[in-house]
N, C-alpha and C positions, 0 to 999 in steps of 0.2 A: 216395349212388350216385356211382360214378365212370364215366368214359367207357368203361371196359372191361366194363361190365355186359353180361351175356349175356341177350338178350331171347328167344332161341329159334333153332331151326334153319331154320324156314321162315317166309315172310312172314306167314302167318295166325297162327302162334304168336307171332311178334314183335309183331304188331298187338294181339293179346289181352293180352299182358303189358304192353305200353306203355299200353294203355287202362287197365288196373288201376292202374298207377303214376300215370298222369296224373289219374285220377279223384280220388285221395286229395288232390291239391294243386290241383285245378281252379279253385276259387274264388280262391285266392291268386294263381295264375298269370294267370288272366283279369283280375283286378283290377290286377295290375302292368302287363300289356300295355295294358289299357284306359286306365289313368292315363297311361302313357308316351306312347301314341299320341294322346292328347288334349292333350299339351303339358306335362305335369308331369315332374318329375325321375324318373329310374330309381330304384326303391325300393332302399334299402340298410338293413340288410344282407339279403342273400338267402342262405338256407341252401344247401349244396351240392346237395342233391337237387332243390330248386326251380330252381336255376341250371342244372342239367343238363337238366331238362325244358324250360326256356325255350330253351336252346341247340338242343335237338332241334326245337322248333317253328320257330325262326328258320332253321335249316338246311333243313328241309322247305320252308319258304316260299321261300327263296333258290333252291333246286333247281327248284321249280316255275316261278319267274320266269325263270330261265336257260333252261329247256327250252321255255317256252310263250309268253313275251311278246316281241312284236316291238320291236326297237330302231329308233329313227329314224336311227341312225348306221350300221346295217348292212343288207345286202340278204339276210340269211339267211332261209331258209324257216321260217315259224312258223305256229302254229295260231290264235293270238289276237292281236288288236291291243292296244296298251297301253290299259288301262282308263281311263275318263274320271273318275279320282279322283286326289287328291293322294297322295304317297308314304306319309304316315302313315295315311291311310284304307286304302290298299292293304295296308300292314303289319298293321293291325288286322284287316282282313278275312281275310288269309291265316293269321294266327297264332291267330285265335279261331274265326271262322265256318267257313272252309275246313278248318281243322285237324280239327274234329269231323266234318265230312262226308267228307273225303278225305285229309287230311294225315297222320293216323296210319298209314293203310295205305300211302300214298305213301312215308313215311319208312321203314316196315318193308320195303317192296319194294326201295327204293334201297339198303338195307343188306345185301342178299343176298350 
């Protein structure tokens, strides 16, 4: 898979196609993220399709954080205070737990 993959024309279609692609590599991706966020090294080598799906998860997580998490350095209006967890725990939660609940759809909607 490359970055020019066409997931669909509307967010629902993109979300369904992304879900199908993601499910095929779910165990490998979750294991890589779980291992990394628990302090192990990033797994190598990663095939291009797995790497692209990891990139999508990380991009969705970053977008969520930038849109919703309050920064102590700014006075910008936000909806959520910074969560009471370390950065690696937050990364794990966003790229695994949140991803399955809301992340795929969020990614699909942001790519409209």
